[in-house]
N, C-alpha and C positions, 0 to 999 in steps of 0.2 A: 612057129613064127607068129601066128595070130595071138597065141597066148602071150607072147613077149610084148606085142604092141599094146595090148590092154593094160598089162602091168606097167608098161612105161608111161601110159597116159595118166594113171591115177595120181601121181604126185602133182602133175600140172593142174588138174581140176581141184585138188585139195588146196593148192597154193592160191588159185584164183578165188575159191570160196572163202578162204581165210582172210585174204586181202580185202574182199568186199565187206566181210563182217567187221573187220577193224576200222575200215573207213566209215561204215554206218555208225558204229559206236562213237567214233570221234566226232561225227557230225552231231549226234544227239547230245553228247557232252557239251559241245560248243554252244548248242541252242539253249541248254539248261543253265549255263553260267550267266548270272545277272551282270549288267554293265557296272563298271566302277562308279560308285556314288560320289558326287562332289561334296566338299565340306559344307556343313549346315551354316546358314547365315543367321547371325544374331545381332540385335541392336544393343549398343553399349553407350554408356555415358562416362566420360572421364571426370573423376572426382577432382574438385578444386577446393582450395582453402578460401574461406570468406571471413569477413568481419561480422561478428554476430554478438548482439547483447546477450549476456547470460542472465536469464530471467529466473526469478524465484516467485512462486505462488504461495502466499502465506495467509492463514486464516486469522481473523480478528473481529473486533467490534468497533462501532462508531462511538465517539464520545463528544459531548458538547464542547465547543470551543471555550465558552465561559458559562458558569453556572452560579446563580446567586439566589439565596433564600431571602424572601421578603419577611422581615420581622418588625414589630412595632418598637419604637424608641421610647415611647411613653405609654402609661397604662390608661385604660378607660373603656368606655362602651363604643363598639363599632357602630357608626351611624349609617355609613354608605359603603358600597362596593362599586367602584367607578370603572371597571374594565369588563370585557367579555372574555370568559374563560377560553383558552386556546388561541387567543388573538395575539398579534404582534404588538408589543408595546415598546416605547422608546424611553431611554434614560431620562429621568426627571418627571415622567408622567405620574399624575396622582392616581393611586390605585385604591386606597381606602381613606376614609375620613373617620377619625376618632372624635368623640364629643369634645369640643374645644372649650366649653363653658368654664370649667375650673382653671384651665390654663390661661384663658382670657382674663379672668379675675386676677390671677397671680401676676400677669403682665401689667395690668392696670395698677396694681398695688406697688409693683416695682417702679413703675413710672412715677407714682406719687412720692415714693421714698427718694428718688433722684431729685425731684423738685424741691423737697425739704432740704436735702443736702446742699443743693445749689443756693437756696435762700440763706442758709447758714453761712455760706462763704461770702455772700453779699454783705452780710452783717459783720462778719469777723474781719474782712479785709480793711475797711476804713478805720475800724477800731485799732487794729494793729498799727496802721499808718500813723494815727494820732498819737498813740503811746510812744511810737518811735521818736516823733518830733518833740514831744514833751520831755522824754528822757534826755534828749540832747540839751534841753534847757534846765535840766534838773528839777522839772516841775512834778515828775512822778518818779517813783523808785525804779531801779533797774529790774527788780522782780516783777513789777506790774507790766513793764514793757515785754519781758520774756513770756509772761502768762498770756498776753494779748497775741503775741506771735504764735505761741503754741496752739491757741484756740483756732487761729486761721488755718494752720496746717492740719489740725484735726478735721476741720470742716472740709478742706480740700480732699483729704483722704476719704471722708465719708462720701464725697461726690464720686470718687473712683469706684468705691465699693458699690454704690447705688447704680452706677453705670453697668458694672459687671452683673449685678442682680437683674437689671432690666434686660441685658443681653441674654442671660440664662433663661429668663421667662419668655423672651421672644423665641428662642430656639425651641423650648418645650412647646410653645404654641404652634410653631411651624411643624414640629414633629407630629402634631395631630393629623396632618395630611401626609399619609404614608406614600412615598414616591418610589418609582422603579429605580433600582441601583444600576442596572445595565439595560441595554436594548436587547430584545430577543422575543421568543415566543413564551408566553406565560401559561402555566398549567391551570389546574383546577384550584379553587379557593377552599382552604381548609376551615375557614370561618365565615359566618354569615352575619349580616347586620343584626345588632342586638347582643352579640357575644361580648363577653368581657375579656380584654387582652391586657397583658402586663408588659412592662418594659423589658426588652431583651429576653423574652420567653424562649424556651427551648424549641417549641413547635413553630414552624414557619407558617405564615399566613398563606403563602403561595411560593412557587419556585419558577424562576425565569431561566431559560436556556438560550444562549446565543448559538444559532445553528449555521450561520454563514460567515466564515467558513466553518468546517467541522473537522474534528480530529478522527483519525482512524488508527487505532492501536492494534498492532499485530505482533506475533512472537516468532522468532527464528531460533532453531537449535544452535546452541553455542558451538557444537562440533562443526556444523555446516558453515557458521560464520568464520570460525578459525580456518577451516579448509579454504574458504574463499579468499581470506586475507593472505594465507600462505601462498596460494597460487599467484596472487598479485605480486607478492614479494619476489617469487621465483621468476616472474616474467611471463608465466603461462597465460595470465589474464591481465588486462589493463583496467585501472579504475575508471568508472564512468564519470568521475568528477562530481562537482556540486550540482544541486538541482535535479536529483534523480527522479524521473517521472514515475508516478504510481497510478495504475489503472485499477478500477474496481469491478468486480462481478457481484451482483446482488443475490439475495437468497433464492429468487425465482429463476436464476440463471441468466438474467438479462445483463447487458453491459451498461455500466453507468456512463452517462454522457460526458461528464467533466473529469479531467485528469488532474490529479493532485501532485504534490511534491513531498519527498521524504524530508522531514524536518529534524528528527532526533533519533540517534541510536543510543540506547541506554548504556551507562558506564558500568553496569553490574549485571550479574547473572542471577536469575531466580534459582535459589538452591533447591527448592522443591521440585521444579520442573526442568531445570537445566536449559532454560531458554533466555533469550535476550529480547527486551521489548524494543520495537521500532514504532515511531509515530510519524504519520503523514498528515499534512494539512490539505484538505480537499475543498474546492468551491462547492457551495450548496445553495445557489440563488433561489431555487424553487422549494427549498426545504423538503426535498424528496427523501433525504437521509434524516433519520431520527436517532437520537441517542440510544445505544443498546442494540442496534441492528447488527446481524451477523453478515460479514462480507468476506470476499476473497480478494486480496490485493496482489497485483502482479507488478514487480519492480525489478529493475536491472541495475545492480550496483557495480557490475564489472562488464568488460567486453572481451570476448575471445577473438583475437586478431587472426587466428588460424583455424577456425572451425571447419570441419569437413562434413558435408551433407550429401546424402544419397537419396534418390527417389524412393518412395515407399514401395513401389512395385519391384525394386531390386532386392528387397529384403524379404526373406521367408524364414520358416522355422524348420529345423530338422527333427528327427525322432526324439531327441532329448529335450526339445523345447528351446534350443538355442537359436538365436538370430543368426542367419547366414546370408552371404551374398556369393554370387558366381563372378569370379574375376578372370578376365582374359589376359594371360601373360604375354610377354614379348614374343614368345614362340607361337602365339596364336592358339594356345590350348587353354581349356577351361579349368579353373581351380576353385574348389569350394573353400570358403573362408568363414570362420566363426567370428562375429563382430559383436560389439556392445553398442547399443543405441541409447541415445538420450532423449532430448525433447523433440517434439514435432514442430517443424517450421513449414507451414502451409501443407504441401503434400510430400514433404521430405522428412527424413530422420537425420538427426545429428549423430554422426558416427564418432564415438569416443575412444574406440579401440578396435583393432583388427583390420582396418583398411586405411590407406593413406592417400593424400592428394597425389594426383598423377596416375593412379590406377584406374583401369577400365572395368566397370561393373555391368553385368548383363541386365537389361531392362525389358527386352523383347526377345521372344523365342527361347526362353529358359527351359520350357517344357520339352524342347526338341533335343536337348543336349544333356550330357552327364559330365561329371568331373573327369578330366583326362582327355576329352574329345578335342580334336582339332576343329576349329571353326573359322568362318570368315566374318570378322567383326565390322559392323557398319556403325559409324558414329551417329548418334541421335541428337537432335537439338535439345539441350537441357530444358528449354522452355516448354517443350511439348511433353516432357517427362515429369516435370515438377513445377510448382508455383514459384514465383519470384521470391528472392530472399526477404526475410522480415525478421521480426523479433521472435525468439524461440518461445513457443507455448509450453509451459511446464506440463509434465506428464500427468494424466488423470489420477495417478496414485497419490498425488499431493507432495511428492518428493521435491524439496526445494533445491535451489542452486542448480538449475538446468542451463546448459547441458553438462556442466562440470561434474555433477554427481553421477551421470550415466544412469538415470532413474528408469523411466518406463521404456520398454523395448517394443519393437514392432510386433504386430499381431501376425 
């Protein structure tokens, strides 16, 4: 009987022990399970289309608005130089004086010749009148009358010739005072007093440059110009119209204070370089710009009415070096998107391909999520994520027609 009781109790103890073990393991497993994590929160900016000038940054050099070489019109010995080298001169200022003595003598001689011719007229006129009256009375022959009239006309013609000779001598005498043909800044003098100069010699005495305003000649690839015009015809871009503003960056990297205007787009392509010349007229009141200076000109000949810009912090690069953004779709999941970037506008990139207006890009918390993750998107004020809109700055690589060309990409 005792043996039966012990045997009967063993299953009960085993059952209780097994139950306690199962409950303990379940409690431990429950304590080890982490709580369900909420979706990560990211800051996003909704991309919008904006009106943006399409800027081109082109290299070129300055050219004088007017250039004139100073040359003598008569020959002789230079007596005086009447200007300061490098100074500003005005049209009509006397710059040099050539020895006037021989020209003064020629002028005086021409004046005497004129006086003789005028005296001959005074003698021939009354004689011709007398012979006319006598011929009417048949007191002299018709031939004598004709001879007297011819003498008068010859004397009158001599007066005209003498007047022309006197004027020519006066002009030569005036040319001994060499004047400035234009207003501007004069360079160094190639001749000094005492030098012999000749009329219309090849070498200039000096050169004058008119510097205000000043020309800026730049070149643009004919391919880029054709692409720009094609996009305007297709409606992707709108012409900026007349009076395209031109800003300059100087050789030292500083911004020139005065803005110019595009004046000319050449009607031919340079066959050697495949470029088209563009010329701007730029104010230069302080003569800060000198002919031959290297400058970079920024101009906008077209406007993109639907430009898409993304904050720079939204753009990163993948292992292939491609620019990418994280886009939050309508389902709240993160998608990685390869994009093409163009010019920089403040602290934003122009997106030329890969993302469209209306899409949400991640600008905060990107390091916490991966493509495919579900997130809670919080809209960020675009003003806190990027600067205000402005004109596109062409990429540092020098690629023109930005953002249309999709040149420089985000780092």
